[in-house]
C-alpha positions as CSV (number, residue, x, y, z in Angstrom):
1,X,-5.8,2.0,3.5
2,X,-3.7,4.8,2.2
3,X,-0.8,2.9,3.7
4,X,-0.3,1.1,0.5
5,X,2.4,-0.8,-1.0
6,X,2.6,1.9,-3.8
7,X,3.9,4.9,-1.8
8,X,3.1,7.7,-4.3
9,X,2.7,11.4,-3.9
10,X,-0.9,12.6,-3.4
11,X,-0.2,16.0,-4.9
12,X,0.8,17.1,-8.3
13,X,2.6,20.2,-9.6
14,X,1.9,21.8,-12.9
15,X,5.1,23.5,-14.0
16,X,5.8,25.0,-17.4
17,X,9.3,26.0,-18.5
18,X,10.0,28.2,-21.5
19,X,13.1,29.5,-23.1
20,X,13.1,32.7,-25.1
21,X,15.3,35.6,-26.0
22,X,12.4,38.0,-25.6
23,X,12.6,39.3,-22.0
24,X,9.0,40.5,-22.2
25,X,7.6,37.0,-22.9
26,X,4.8,36.2,-20.4
27,X,5.8,32.9,-18.7
28,X,2.5,32.4,-16.9
29,X,-0.7,32.0,-18.9
30,X,-4.3,32.5,-17.6
31,X,-5.0,30.0,-14.8
32,X,-7.4,27.1,-15.6
33,X,-8.9,24.9,-13.0
34,X,-7.3,21.5,-13.3
35,X,-8.6,18.8,-10.9
36,X,-6.1,16.3,-9.7
37,X,-7.3,12.8,-8.5
38,X,-5.6,10.1,-6.6
39,X,-7.5,6.9,-5.7
40,X,-6.8,3.2,-5.1
41,X,-10.1,1.4,-4.5
42,X,-9.9,-1.8,-2.5
43,X,-12.5,-4.3,-1.2
44,X,-12.1,-4.6,2.6
45,X,-8.7,-4.5,4.1
46,X,-8.2,-8.0,5.6
47,X,-6.6,-6.5,8.7
48,X,-9.6,-4.3,9.4
49,X,-12.4,-5.7,11.4
50,X,-15.9,-4.3,10.8
51,X,-16.0,-1.0,8.9
52,X,-13.4,-0.3,6.3
53,X,-12.7,2.9,4.4
54,X,-11.8,3.9,0.8
55,X,-10.3,7.4,0.3
56,X,-10.2,9.5,-2.8
57,X,-8.0,12.6,-2.9
58,X,-9.4,15.5,-4.9
59,X,-6.9,18.4,-5.2
60,X,-6.1,21.0,-7.9
61,X,-2.9,21.8,-9.9
62,X,-1.4,25.3,-9.5
63,X,0.6,27.7,-11.6
64,X,2.2,31.0,-10.6
65,X,5.2,33.3,-10.7
66,X,6.4,32.7,-7.2
67,X,8.9,30.2,-5.9
68,X,7.5,26.7,-6.6
69,X,8.3,25.5,-3.1
70,X,6.6,28.6,-1.5
71,X,3.5,28.0,-3.6
72,X,3.4,24.3,-2.8
73,X,3.5,25.1,0.9
74,X,0.4,27.3,0.7
75,X,-2.9,25.3,1.2
76,X,-4.8,27.4,-1.4
77,X,-2.4,26.2,-4.1
78,X,-3.6,22.5,-4.0
79,X,-6.8,22.6,-2.0
80,X,-10.2,23.8,-3.1
81,X,-11.7,26.6,-1.0
82,X,-15.2,25.1,-0.8
83,X,-15.4,21.3,-0.8
84,X,-19.1,21.6,0.0
85,X,-19.7,22.6,-3.6
86,X,-17.9,19.4,-5.0
87,X,-19.9,16.3,-5.6
88,X,-18.0,13.0,-5.6
89,X,-19.7,9.7,-6.3
90,X,-18.9,6.1,-7.2
91,X,-21.3,4.2,-9.4
92,X,-21.0,0.5,-10.2
93,X,-21.5,-0.1,-13.9
94,X,-21.7,-3.2,-16.2
95,X,-18.5,-2.8,-18.2
96,X,-15.4,-0.7,-18.5
97,X,-17.3,1.7,-20.8
98,X,-18.1,4.8,-18.7
99,X,-21.5,5.1,-20.3
100,X,-22.5,1.5,-19.6
101,X,-25.6,0.6,-17.6
102,X,-25.5,1.6,-13.9
103,X,-26.0,-1.2,-11.3
104,X,-27.7,-0.1,-8.1
105,X,-27.6,3.3,-6.6
106,X,-24.5,5.6,-6.7
107,X,-22.4,5.8,-3.6
108,X,-22.1,9.4,-2.4
109,X,-18.8,10.2,-0.7
110,X,-18.3,12.6,2.2
111,X,-15.2,14.5,2.9
112,X,-13.0,14.9,6.0
113,X,-9.5,16.0,6.9
114,X,-6.9,13.3,6.9
115,X,-3.3,12.9,8.1
116,X,-0.6,13.7,5.5
117,X,3.1,13.0,5.6
118,X,5.4,16.0,5.9
119,X,7.0,17.2,2.7
120,X,7.0,20.1,0.2
121,X,3.2,20.3,0.0
122,X,1.0,21.9,2.6
123,X,-0.4,19.6,5.3
124,X,-3.0,22.1,6.5
125,X,-6.6,21.0,6.0
126,X,-5.7,18.0,4.0
127,X,-9.1,17.1,2.6
128,X,-10.0,13.6,1.3
129,X,-13.3,12.1,0.2
130,X,-14.2,8.7,1.7
131,X,-16.8,6.0,1.8
132,X,-17.2,3.0,4.2
133,X,-19.5,1.2,1.7
134,X,-18.4,-2.4,0.8
135,X,-17.5,-2.3,-2.9
136,X,-17.7,-6.0,-3.7
137,X,-20.0,-8.8,-2.5
138,X,-17.7,-11.9,-2.7
139,X,-17.0,-15.2,-1.0
140,X,-14.7,-15.5,2.0
141,X,-11.2,-14.9,0.6
142,X,-9.8,-17.0,3.5
143,X,-11.6,-20.0,2.2
144,X,-11.2,-19.3,-1.5
145,X,-9.0,-16.4,-2.9
146,X,-9.2,-17.7,-6.5
147,X,-10.5,-15.1,-9.0
148,X,-14.1,-15.7,-10.3
149,X,-14.4,-14.5,-13.9
150,X,-18.2,-14.5,-13.5
151,X,-18.0,-11.8,-10.8
152,X,-16.7,-8.6,-12.3
153,X,-17.0,-5.2,-10.6
154,X,-16.5,-1.9,-12.5
155,X,-16.8,1.5,-10.8
156,X,-17.2,4.9,-12.4
157,X,-15.9,7.9,-10.4
158,X,-17.6,11.2,-11.0
159,X,-16.5,14.6,-9.7
160,X,-18.7,17.5,-10.3
161,X,-17.9,21.2,-9.6
162,X,-20.1,24.2,-10.4
163,X,-19.5,25.6,-13.9
164,X,-17.0,22.9,-14.8
165,X,-17.0,19.8,-17.0
166,X,-17.5,16.5,-15.2
167,X,-14.2,14.8,-14.1
168,X,-14.6,11.0,-14.4
169,X,-12.8,7.7,-14.7
170,X,-13.5,4.0,-14.6
171,X,-11.7,1.1,-13.0
172,X,-12.2,-2.7,-12.7
173,X,-11.9,-4.0,-9.2
174,X,-9.0,-6.4,-8.7
175,X,-9.7,-9.5,-6.5
176,X,-8.1,-12.9,-6.2
177,X,-5.0,-14.9,-7.2
178,X,-3.9,-18.5,-7.4
179,X,-2.4,-19.6,-4.1
180,X,0.9,-21.6,-4.1
181,X,3.4,-22.7,-1.4
182,X,3.8,-21.7,1.3
183,X,0.4,-20.0,1.4
184,X,-1.3,-23.4,0.8
185,X,0.6,-25.3,3.5
186,X,-1.2,-26.3,6.7
187,X,-0.3,-24.1,9.8
188,X,2.0,-26.7,11.4
189,X,4.3,-26.5,8.5
190,X,3.5,-22.9,7.4
191,X,7.1,-21.8,8.3
192,X,9.2,-18.8,7.4
193,X,12.7,-20.0,7.2
194,X,15.2,-17.5,5.9
195,X,18.5,-18.9,7.2
196,X,20.3,-22.2,7.4
197,X,24.0,-22.4,8.4
198,X,24.4,-25.7,6.5
199,X,23.0,-24.1,3.3
200,X,24.6,-20.7,2.8
201,X,22.4,-20.0,-0.3
202,X,19.1,-20.9,1.4
203,X,16.1,-19.1,0.1
204,X,12.4,-19.0,1.1
205,X,10.7,-19.9,-2.2
206,X,7.2,-18.5,-2.8
207,X,4.9,-19.5,-5.6
208,X,1.6,-18.2,-6.9
209,X,-0.5,-17.7,-10.0
210,X,-1.3,-14.2,-11.3
211,X,-4.7,-12.5,-11.8
212,X,-5.3,-11.4,-15.4
213,X,-6.6,-8.1,-14.1
214,X,-3.4,-7.3,-12.2
215,X,0.1,-6.5,-13.5
216,X,2.3,-5.9,-10.5
217,X,2.6,-8.0,-7.3
218,X,4.4,-7.3,-4.0
219,X,5.1,-10.0,-1.4
220,X,5.0,-9.1,2.4
221,X,6.2,-10.8,5.5
222,X,4.8,-9.6,8.8
223,X,6.8,-10.4,11.9
224,X,5.5,-9.8,15.5
225,X,7.9,-9.2,18.4
226,X,7.8,-8.3,22.1
227,X,9.9,-5.5,23.5
228,X,10.7,-4.9,27.2
229,X,11.6,-1.3,28.0
230,X,13.2,0.5,30.8
231,X,9.8,2.0,31.8
232,X,8.9,-1.5,33.0
233,X,6.4,-2.2,30.3
234,X,6.3,-4.9,27.7
235,X,5.0,-4.0,24.3
236,X,4.0,-6.0,21.2
237,X,4.7,-4.6,17.7
238,X,5.4,-5.8,14.2
239,X,7.5,-4.9,11.1
240,X,6.7,-5.6,7.5
241,X,9.3,-6.8,5.0
242,X,8.2,-5.7,1.5
243,X,9.7,-7.7,-1.3
244,X,10.6,-5.8,-4.6
245,X,7.8,-5.5,-7.1
246,X,7.2,-8.4,-9.4
247,X,5.8,-7.6,-12.9
248,X,3.8,-10.2,-14.9
249,X,5.0,-10.8,-18.5
250,X,1.9,-9.6,-20.2
251,X,-0.2,-6.5,-19.8
252,X,-3.1,-8.1,-21.7
253,X,-3.1,-11.6,-20.2
254,X,-6.0,-13.9,-20.8
255,X,-4.9,-16.6,-18.4
256,X,-3.0,-17.0,-15.1
257,X,0.8,-17.0,-15.2
258,X,2.9,-19.1,-12.8
259,X,5.3,-16.9,-10.7
260,X,8.1,-18.1,-8.5
261,X,10.1,-15.7,-6.3
262,X,12.3,-16.0,-3.3
263,X,13.3,-14.1,-0.1
264,X,16.7,-14.2,1.5
265,X,17.9,-13.2,4.9
266,X,19.8,-10.1,3.8
267,X,17.0,-7.9,2.6
268,X,14.8,-9.1,5.5
269,X,17.5,-8.0,7.9
270,X,17.9,-4.7,6.2
271,X,14.2,-3.9,6.9
272,X,14.6,-5.1,10.5
273,X,17.5,-2.8,11.0
274,X,15.6,0.1,9.7
275,X,12.7,-0.6,12.0
276,X,14.6,-1.6,15.2
277,X,18.0,0.1,15.0
278,X,17.1,2.5,17.9
279,X,17.7,0.4,21.0
280,X,17.7,3.3,23.5
281,X,15.4,2.3,26.4
282,X,15.2,-1.3,25.2
283,X,15.9,-4.1,27.8
284,X,15.2,-7.0,25.4
285,X,13.3,-8.0,22.3
286,X,11.8,-11.4,21.4
287,X,10.3,-12.7,18.2
288,X,6.8,-13.9,19.0
289,X,6.5,-17.7,18.5
290,X,3.6,-18.7,20.6
291,X,-0.1,-17.7,20.4
292,X,-2.6,-17.5,23.2
293,X,-6.2,-16.3,23.7
294,X,-4.8,-13.1,25.1
295,X,-2.4,-12.5,22.2
296,X,-3.8,-14.2,19.0
297,X,-1.4,-12.4,16.7
298,X,0.6,-14.7,14.4
299,X,3.3,-14.0,11.8
300,X,1.8,-13.6,8.3
301,X,2.6,-13.6,4.7
302,X,0.7,-11.4,2.2
303,X,0.6,-10.2,-1.3
304,X,-0.6,-7.0,-2.9
305,X,-1.9,-6.9,-6.5
306,X,-1.8,-3.7,-8.6
307,X,-3.2,-2.8,-12.0
308,X,-1.6,-2.1,-15.3
309,X,-2.4,1.6,-14.7
310,X,-0.5,1.5,-11.5
311,X,2.5,-0.1,-13.2
312,X,2.6,2.6,-15.9
313,X,2.1,5.3,-13.3
314,X,5.0,4.0,-11.2
315,X,7.2,3.8,-14.3
316,X,6.5,7.3,-15.3
317,X,6.7,9.0,-11.9
318,X,9.9,7.3,-10.6
319,X,13.2,9.3,-10.9
320,X,15.0,9.3,-14.2
321,X,18.5,7.8,-14.3
322,X,19.3,8.8,-17.8
323,X,20.5,12.0,-19.5
324,X,17.1,12.9,-20.7
325,X,15.1,14.0,-17.6
326,X,11.8,14.9,-19.3
327,X,9.1,12.5,-18.4
328,X,5.7,12.1,-20.2
329,X,2.6,12.9,-18.4
330,X,0.3,10.1,-17.4
331,X,-3.4,10.2,-16.4
332,X,-6.4,8.0,-16.8
333,X,-8.7,10.8,-15.6
334,X,-11.0,12.4,-18.2
335,X,-11.0,16.3,-17.8
336,X,-8.5,16.0,-15.0
337,X,-5.1,14.6,-14.0
338,X,-4.0,11.7,-11.8
339,X,-4.9,8.0,-11.3
340,X,-8.0,6.1,-10.5
341,X,-7.5,2.4,-10.1
342,X,-7.8,-0.5,-7.7
343,X,-5.6,-2.9,-5.7
344,X,-6.1,-6.0,-3.6
345,X,-4.4,-7.2,-0.4
346,X,-4.3,-10.8,0.6
347,X,-2.9,-12.2,3.8
348,X,-2.4,-15.7,5.3
349,X,-1.6,-15.9,9.0
350,X,-0.6,-18.7,11.3
351,X,3.0,-18.7,10.1
352,X,5.9,-19.3,12.5
353,X,9.4,-18.0,12.3
354,X,11.9,-20.9,12.2
355,X,14.3,-21.2,15.1
356,X,17.5,-20.9,13.0
357,X,16.2,-17.6,11.6
358,X,15.4,-16.3,15.1
359,X,18.9,-17.3,16.4
360,X,20.6,-15.7,13.4
361,X,18.8,-12.4,14.2
362,X,19.8,-12.7,17.8
363,X,23.5,-13.7,17.3
364,X,24.4,-12.6,13.8
365,X,27.0,-9.8,13.4
366,X,24.6,-7.5,11.6
367,X,21.7,-7.7,14.0
368,X,22.9,-8.9,17.5
369,X,23.0,-5.3,18.7
370,X,19.2,-5.1,18.3
371,X,18.8,-7.0,21.6
372,X,16.6,-9.9,20.2
373,X,16.7,-13.0,22.3
374,X,17.6,-16.4,20.8
375,X,14.7,-18.9,20.2
376,X,15.2,-20.7,23.5
377,X,15.4,-17.6,25.8
378,X,12.6,-15.9,23.9
379,X,10.3,-19.0,24.4
380,X,11.0,-19.0,28.1
381,X,10.3,-15.3,28.4
382,X,7.0,-15.7,26.7
383,X,6.1,-18.7,28.9
384,X,6.6,-16.7,32.1
385,X,5.4,-13.2,31.2
386,X,1.9,-11.9,31.9
387,X,0.3,-11.5,28.5
388,X,-2.6,-9.6,29.9
389,X,-0.5,-6.5,30.6
390,X,1.3,-6.4,27.3
391,X,0.7,-3.1,25.5
392,X,-0.1,-3.0,21.7
393,X,2.0,-0.5,19.8
394,X,0.1,-0.7,16.5
């Protein structure tokens, strides 16, 4: 679940710059323990069957006289030495007030090491706290994803360390939105059509209604494809097209807002090129357009909802394009730094990729080198291949 539509850094650097004519001025003050938190709670990833996991990163800020990149690469700069002494809990409460009445027993998080992308910060012993506890008891979202104002879930995060003030924060769980076309269409006409030679300006129009608890929205299209390689094997994989973020008009909305956006073939192809540009060892590729009991995967369209806190955090942490490079600090953590919030993922499957779109991917000047078959040849290949020996690559 850390593979989120908000790809943010999970480490923070505390850097102070001072300018003075006094060469004896001490640039580094006495070190103070500063806890850094990074967490996006979510109720059950729809693509995970059975157990699901929420992760909470608990690191620390650092300050020193050495080179900033050298310090960042050292595990002791950002990781605590003894995570056994740190208590991390989630407690459901009645309202957004952190002192409101608890509901049920607190959820005690355990910790483990977790994969971390390469970068300036140390990847050694990357510790995260986690829970597999379901955070919301709700109706089946496939049957009804509409928000229910009578079912609100608030969670209070508590982090306790020996001799330190409690670090805490509160978030309201996001869940639900108003479906619109093409989400609401029946599977036979639930079609992803991104190209039409007779209509050069063709767009796939998507409509939905917002959730008053969310501020930002991101649309996704998941496309499955087969790939035959020179090793003799046939694999199945997918790529996700992620639409630019959509921001609702009000941060304090009291009712749903109607949103309409569109997807064109260009940005979709750009993502396909990034994912599939390496054709070494590829014999052919084919967009999947037929399901079976052996291979039930279907193309899908999804949407991710993010909070007002996430919107502000994104705005502040993105690179500055102006002359003034100074950025304000943002945190919603009491006695700490970072962000504690929630998000929600929704997916509808049983979509099909329209034939003209498949043919354009196969024959268009920008993508024909990717070795995708046209719709007719791809269908024939899928009819004759042995699906039982296809290897999943995801």
